[in-house]
N, C-alpha and C positions, 0 to 999 in steps of 0.2 A: 451544443453539448459535445463533450469530448470524453474519451475513455483512455485511461492509463492502465497498461498491463505491465507488471514489473515482477521480477524475481530478485530477491535480496539474498546474497550469499555472505557467509561469515558465521559468527557465533550469534545466531538470531532465534534459536529455539531454547526454551527453558529459562528465558531471561525476561519475560514479559513484553517481548517485542510486538506480538500481535495486538496486545491490549494498548500499547503505545500507538501503534498504527491506527487502531480504531479511534482512539481519542483525538489524534490529529485529523483524521478523516471527518469526524463530527465537527471539529473546530472549523474546518474549511468547507463545511456543508456538502460533503461528498457522500455518495452511496457506493456500495460494493461489498467486497469481501477480502479477508486475509486468511490464508491457510498454510499450515506446515506441510512441507513436502518430505518424502522419505529420505532425500539426500541431505537433509539438514537445513535447506533453504526455506524461505517463506515466499509464497506466491500471493500477489496482490492484484486485484482488479478494482478500479475506482472510476466513478463517473461524476462529472461536474463541469464547471466552466474551465477553460484551458488555463487561465491565470491561477485559479485555486489548485488545479492539478500540478502545475509547475512548482508552486510553493510547497505543496504536500510532498512532492518528490524530493525537494531539497531537505525537508524535515526528516525524511526517512534515514538520511545519513547520520542523524544525531540521536537516534533511538538507543535504547538499552542494548547491552551486548557489544558486539564489535562487527560493524558492517565492513566487509572487504570490498564488495562491488555490487552494483545494481545494474541489471540488464533490463531495459524498458523500451516500450513503444507507446507513444502518445499520438492518438489519431481522432478524427471526428467519428462520432458514433454514439451509441447508447447501450447500456446493459439492461435497463428496465428494473434495476434494484430499488427497493423502497427504503432501505436502511443500510448501515454498514455493519457487517457481521464478521465474527471470527469463527473459524472452523477448525 
């Protein structure tokens, strides 16, 4: 099991980005969360197998709005989440 922690910068709030993220997470059978941050970015924590997380990370670049950059860390570990939620 692996965990992806990412912060997505750009025009990613108010454009359906978190719902896009949730849909992709469910498609790749990931659990975790996506939440808006006060600075206009979106924070993502996702758990699953490494291959699925890498494909999920690539899909984040194609979401609605305009992604300028993604800062991320992918490591072994677990979140213990049961579903993928938006906050």
